[in-house]
C-alpha beads as a LAMMPS data file, in Angstrom:
LAMMPS data file: protein, C-alpha beads

149 atoms
148 bonds

1 atom types
1 bond types

-500.0 500.0 xlo xhi
-500.0 500.0 ylo yhi
-500.0 500.0 zlo zhi

Masses

1 110.0

Atoms # bond

1 1 1 148.323 410.066 292.369
2 1 1 144.547 409.745 292.563
3 1 1 144.298 408.012 289.195
4 1 1 146.486 405.161 290.396
5 1 1 145.089 404.740 293.922
6 1 1 143.339 401.462 293.127
7 1 1 145.619 400.446 290.259
8 1 1 148.104 398.542 292.386
9 1 1 147.614 396.167 295.295
10 1 1 147.410 398.267 298.443
11 1 1 146.939 401.442 296.385
12 1 1 150.474 402.616 297.058
13 1 1 152.833 403.609 294.257
14 1 1 156.283 404.342 295.591
15 1 1 158.568 406.883 293.950
16 1 1 160.830 404.202 292.398
17 1 1 157.794 402.438 290.946
18 1 1 156.456 405.741 289.596
19 1 1 159.844 406.344 287.927
20 1 1 159.726 402.867 286.391
21 1 1 156.155 403.323 285.166
22 1 1 157.014 406.710 283.702
23 1 1 159.994 405.192 281.906
24 1 1 157.907 402.407 280.412
25 1 1 154.678 404.222 279.681
26 1 1 155.971 407.642 278.662
27 1 1 159.668 407.132 278.086
28 1 1 160.574 409.604 280.805
29 1 1 162.751 409.219 283.852
30 1 1 161.390 411.125 286.834
31 1 1 162.876 412.173 290.124
32 1 1 166.195 413.631 289.008
33 1 1 167.401 410.343 287.604
34 1 1 168.160 411.865 284.224
35 1 1 166.470 411.135 280.960
36 1 1 165.774 407.948 279.053
37 1 1 167.498 409.728 276.186
38 1 1 170.845 409.497 277.937
39 1 1 173.320 406.997 276.558
40 1 1 172.976 403.619 278.221
41 1 1 176.201 402.032 279.463
42 1 1 175.819 399.220 276.939
43 1 1 174.326 399.373 273.461
44 1 1 170.591 398.836 273.496
45 1 1 169.193 395.710 271.968
46 1 1 167.320 396.256 268.705
47 1 1 163.870 397.662 269.382
48 1 1 164.654 398.774 272.931
49 1 1 165.073 402.465 272.151
50 1 1 162.650 404.353 269.974
51 1 1 163.157 407.502 267.948
52 1 1 161.107 409.377 270.530
53 1 1 163.714 408.599 273.195
54 1 1 161.527 406.197 275.141
55 1 1 163.071 402.974 276.332
56 1 1 160.561 400.982 274.344
57 1 1 159.649 403.606 271.781
58 1 1 156.031 404.659 271.598
59 1 1 155.411 404.720 275.352
60 1 1 152.384 402.673 276.388
61 1 1 151.779 401.553 272.804
62 1 1 155.394 400.402 272.590
63 1 1 155.034 398.460 275.828
64 1 1 151.892 396.746 274.568
65 1 1 153.587 395.954 271.244
66 1 1 156.592 394.494 273.067
67 1 1 154.320 392.217 275.094
68 1 1 152.383 391.164 271.988
69 1 1 155.591 390.463 270.058
70 1 1 156.769 388.267 272.935
71 1 1 153.596 386.173 272.709
72 1 1 151.682 387.864 275.532
73 1 1 149.125 389.740 273.454
74 1 1 146.173 388.178 275.239
75 1 1 147.539 389.394 278.588
76 1 1 148.218 392.906 277.252
77 1 1 144.782 393.047 275.625
78 1 1 143.147 392.105 278.934
79 1 1 144.738 395.174 280.559
80 1 1 143.416 397.498 277.848
81 1 1 140.009 395.838 277.506
82 1 1 137.094 396.159 279.862
83 1 1 137.207 392.626 281.307
84 1 1 139.318 391.208 284.105
85 1 1 143.062 391.899 283.942
86 1 1 145.267 388.854 283.488
87 1 1 148.425 388.700 285.566
88 1 1 151.962 388.458 284.276
89 1 1 154.815 386.777 286.098
90 1 1 157.915 388.885 286.848
91 1 1 160.188 386.604 284.808
92 1 1 157.799 386.648 281.861
93 1 1 157.650 390.437 281.956
94 1 1 161.429 390.631 282.148
95 1 1 161.864 388.425 279.099
96 1 1 159.287 390.434 277.153
97 1 1 160.887 393.782 277.978
98 1 1 164.431 392.590 277.509
99 1 1 167.467 392.776 279.771
100 1 1 168.659 396.203 278.595
101 1 1 165.352 397.868 279.435
102 1 1 165.262 396.197 282.846
103 1 1 168.892 397.147 283.601
104 1 1 168.292 400.761 282.593
105 1 1 165.142 401.173 284.659
106 1 1 166.627 399.358 287.657
107 1 1 169.657 401.650 287.562
108 1 1 167.444 404.743 287.424
109 1 1 165.101 403.644 290.210
110 1 1 167.675 402.187 292.579
111 1 1 165.718 398.925 292.749
112 1 1 167.399 395.624 292.019
113 1 1 166.132 393.961 288.848
114 1 1 164.146 391.235 290.622
115 1 1 162.359 393.697 292.899
116 1 1 161.678 395.986 289.939
117 1 1 160.109 393.141 287.952
118 1 1 158.083 392.030 290.963
119 1 1 156.674 395.523 291.456
120 1 1 156.076 396.139 287.739
121 1 1 154.335 392.796 287.213
122 1 1 152.053 393.639 290.111
123 1 1 151.370 397.250 289.073
124 1 1 151.236 397.210 285.269
125 1 1 147.916 395.367 284.816
126 1 1 146.046 397.847 287.012
127 1 1 147.871 400.946 285.804
128 1 1 147.391 400.111 282.119
129 1 1 143.741 399.314 282.876
130 1 1 143.287 402.726 284.546
131 1 1 145.009 404.485 281.637
132 1 1 142.731 402.797 279.078
133 1 1 139.243 402.998 280.615
134 1 1 137.432 402.755 277.293
135 1 1 139.832 400.348 275.645
136 1 1 141.700 403.234 273.994
137 1 1 145.431 403.824 274.409
138 1 1 145.987 407.485 275.356
139 1 1 148.356 409.699 273.386
140 1 1 151.875 410.288 274.626
141 1 1 150.950 413.881 275.560
142 1 1 148.064 412.628 277.691
143 1 1 150.389 410.177 279.456
144 1 1 153.036 412.831 280.012
145 1 1 150.482 415.071 281.734
146 1 1 149.522 412.214 284.075
147 1 1 153.158 411.635 285.013
148 1 1 153.820 415.321 285.652
149 1 1 155.846 416.067 282.515

Bonds

1 1 1 2
2 1 2 3
3 1 3 4
4 1 4 5
5 1 5 6
6 1 6 7
7 1 7 8
8 1 8 9
9 1 9 10
10 1 10 11
11 1 11 12
12 1 12 13
13 1 13 14
14 1 14 15
15 1 15 16
16 1 16 17
17 1 17 18
18 1 18 19
19 1 19 20
20 1 20 21
21 1 21 22
22 1 22 23
23 1 23 24
24 1 24 25
25 1 25 26
26 1 26 27
27 1 27 28
28 1 28 29
29 1 29 30
30 1 30 31
31 1 31 32
32 1 32 33
33 1 33 34
34 1 34 35
35 1 35 36
36 1 36 37
37 1 37 38
38 1 38 39
39 1 39 40
40 1 40 41
41 1 41 42
42 1 42 43
43 1 43 44
44 1 44 45
45 1 45 46
46 1 46 47
47 1 47 48
48 1 48 49
49 1 49 50
50 1 50 51
51 1 51 52
52 1 52 53
53 1 53 54
54 1 54 55
55 1 55 56
56 1 56 57
57 1 57 58
58 1 58 59
59 1 59 60
60 1 60 61
61 1 61 62
62 1 62 63
63 1 63 64
64 1 64 65
65 1 65 66
66 1 66 67
67 1 67 68
68 1 68 69
69 1 69 70
70 1 70 71
71 1 71 72
72 1 72 73
73 1 73 74
74 1 74 75
75 1 75 76
76 1 76 77
77 1 77 78
78 1 78 79
79 1 79 80
80 1 80 81
81 1 81 82
82 1 82 83
83 1 83 84
84 1 84 85
85 1 85 86
86 1 86 87
87 1 87 88
88 1 88 89
89 1 89 90
90 1 90 91
91 1 91 92
92 1 92 93
93 1 93 94
94 1 94 95
95 1 95 96
96 1 96 97
97 1 97 98
98 1 98 99
99 1 99 100
100 1 100 101
101 1 101 102
102 1 102 103
103 1 103 104
104 1 104 105
105 1 105 106
106 1 106 107
107 1 107 108
108 1 108 109
109 1 109 110
110 1 110 111
111 1 111 112
112 1 112 113
113 1 113 114
114 1 114 115
115 1 115 116
116 1 116 117
117 1 117 118
118 1 118 119
119 1 119 120
120 1 120 121
121 1 121 122
122 1 122 123
123 1 123 124
124 1 124 125
125 1 125 126
126 1 126 127
127 1 127 128
128 1 128 129
129 1 129 130
130 1 130 131
131 1 131 132
132 1 132 133
133 1 133 134
134 1 134 135
135 1 135 136
136 1 136 137
137 1 137 138
138 1 138 139
139 1 139 140
140 1 140 141
141 1 141 142
142 1 142 143
143 1 143 144
144 1 144 145
145 1 145 146
146 1 146 147
147 1 147 148
148 1 148 149
């Protein structure tokens, strides 16, 4: 995980967090938890599932769009840009992503929703920053190769 060593506080990305990041950034579920393309137990809210099978559609770009559409564009832009990364509160992230996305990822990772949001809100700024070193969002294929898919 060399790319992510300094992306999260303490430099440690646990397997459940890696699964969650893969689900959000690539639309893949890692670690034998199945695929994001599987039918969710409840119908997804509009915009939660993209044609590419990702939970947000569009991977990292979809995540950034979701944050921008929820009024957190300045925060998302800080992660992609070259300046200091702004933080995001777990509850704010949860509202931006939507309850269906959080439920799906929590079920796949084995983390409860609050712990998942806590870990994601801590990790996402640094991980997105590492994935966009020149302010450019990588292609889905580039992200998939980073997450071992």
